[in-house]
N, C-alpha and C positions, 0 to 999 in steps of 0.2 A: 070498467071500460063500457061504453056505450055499444048496445047491440042494436041491430034492425038494418034497415036499408040506408045506404050513406045519402046524404043530401045532394042536391042538384047544383049547388054552387060549388064554385072553385075555393080552394084553400087561399087564405090570405096571402101565401107567398107565391101563389100561381101569376104566371106573367100573361098579359094580354095578347092576342095574336099580333096585334098592331105595335106593341112595345117589342115582341120577339122580333118582328120583321126588321125594326128600326135597328135593334142592336146587332144583327148580322147584315144589315145592309140589303134586304131584299123587299120584294112586295109582299102585302099582307096575304095576297092570293097565293104566293109561293109556299107560305108558311101554311095554309090551307090544304094546299096539295101534299104537302110532305106529312101533315097530319093524317090525311086519308092514306097515304102508304102505310104509314105506322099503323093505322087502326085496322085497316083491311087488306094489306098486302102481306104476303107470307115472308119467311126470312131469306130466301133467295132474292126475292125482289128488293128488299131492305139492302141486301149485300151489293146488288147491282148498282143501286143508286150511290150507296156509299164509296163503290171503287169507282164510279165515273162511267160505267158502262151504260147506264140508262139515265137519261134525264128525268128530274123529279116530275116534270109536266107529262111525260110518257109514262111514267110509272103510276102517276095517280089514275090514268085512264085504265091501264092494267089492272089496277088494284079493284077497279068496279066490276071485272069480270068474275064469274064463278072460280072458284080456287083451282079447279082441273085445267082451265083456260089460263089462269094467272101463270101458273107454272111453265106453260109451253110459250107464251109470249115472251116472258122474262130472259128465256135461254136464247130466243131467237131473234129478237128486235136490236137492230143496230141504233146506237145513240143518235147518230145524225139523219135519222127518218122519223117523219112525224107519225104517230099512231093514231090510226082511225080503228075503233073496236069493230069486230065482225058483225054483219047484220045477224038479227036473230028472227 
């Protein structure tokens, strides 16, 4: 088994964001926002998206916040209201 730093290229089985978007009938930017939630969001945020409580577009903005703020907004934000991150 090869050891060391993994390569920066995707595995041969990986699906491009464009192809993934086509398969689930959404835009590529929607796939990118979902990836941001997966990569940067916490479990509560992902669960809120899965349950339909928070839209992916809102969750992607929340995921950009520091973790302690992310949790606060995940539990307080209604799905039908746009999210503007707090001023810093």
